[in-house]
Residue, then its C-alpha position, 0 to 999 in steps of 0.5 A: m283674151i279679149e281687149k276690153r273686158v266687163a267685170l262685176v264685183t260684189g261688195a265693192n263699196k269698201g275694203i278688198g272689194r273696192q280695191i279689186a274694182a280699182q285694180l281692174a279699172a286700172r287695167g282698163v277693165t270696164v267695172v260695174l261696182a255692186a253693193r247694197d248700200d246706195t250711199r257708199r256705192a255711189e261714193a265709191a263708184t264716183a271716186l273710181g270712175v266706174d259704173s255701179v248697180r245696187l245688189d243685195v246678194t241675199d235677194p235673188a230678185s236683186a241679183r236678177a235686176a243687177a244682171e239686167h242692168v249689166e245687159r242693158r249697159h254692157g251686153r255681156l259680162d267677162v268677169l264676176v268677182n263674188n267678194a261680198g261677205i259677212t261674219g254675222g258678228s258671232f264666232d261661237p262654237p258649234s255647241r253655242i251657235d245661234v242657228d239664225v246667225a249661222r243662216r244669215v252668214f251662209d245666206t251671204n257667203y254661200f247662197g248669195v254666191i249661187a244666186v249672183t253667179n246663176a243670175m250672171l251666167p247667161l251674160l258670162r256665157r256671151s264672153p269668149a273668156a269668162r272668169i269667176v273668182n270667189v273671194s274665200s279665206s284660209v280659215g276655210s281650209f281643212a288642211a290649214t285649220s286642222t294641222p296640229g301646231s299651225a296658226l289657224a289650227s289654234l283658232p277657237p272653233s267657229v261655225t259661221y264665217p270659217t265654215s261658210k268659206t269651206a262651203l264656198n271652196a267646195l262650191t267653187v270646185q263644183y262650178a268649175k267642173e260644170l263650166a269647164p267644157e265652156g271654157i269658163l275658169v272658176n277659182a277661189a282667192c285667199p286675200g290673206w288677213c287684211a285690215t278691213d271692217l270685217n275684222g275691226n281693221a286688225g289684219d296685217r295686210t292692206p286691202e290693196q295687197g289682198a285684192a291682188i290675187a283676185v285680180e290675177l285670177a280675174t285676168l287669167p289667160d286662156g288655159g289658166p287653172t280652174g277649180g283651184f284655191f290660190d293666194d299670193g304664194g300659189p295654191v292653198p291646200w283645201 
């Protein structure tokens, strides 16, 4: 691995994303904190002492502008953490979902990852050891949500956040397959049920705890896994 890495973390003005940025910075990584809320982004970047850039993951032009910022300031990118995510404010089942709400969730949680990753790929390809981490969730696991008697199987049916994370997991595998010949490792991270704004601060883990697995995957050594889904305990079933 190279000594001084450059990482961009999306949705990093608060919660798990902010903690990922903080923990990477504490490891000596040059962090670019990316978020669409200018006020919160500036506050977080100042508090952490890191670079920042405005990035709305649902806007491909914003993703390209963020890539231009990274190129001007740093010349390359070694780590991309796709952390930005939303619930859409609705957990309705398939029969009652507002399709526009589902589209908004997928715009951020799935299509946004494609837009940002593709914008950053030219910079990642300049790194001798690039890493991409997609922050997912166990609610996107087919196995965890369909095994009779499991805690996640008892959750009410929803086609917004859970299905967007299932799609993100599949996307992670496809990027890993494409980029493996170039030595770029691509993995999905499950932070666990963390107390953040996303769930009304109801989780049983802290954002600091949730960030740890993403940081681990972002700093994998050469020869590390790719195309996997991991939490603190190891691989998560698809």
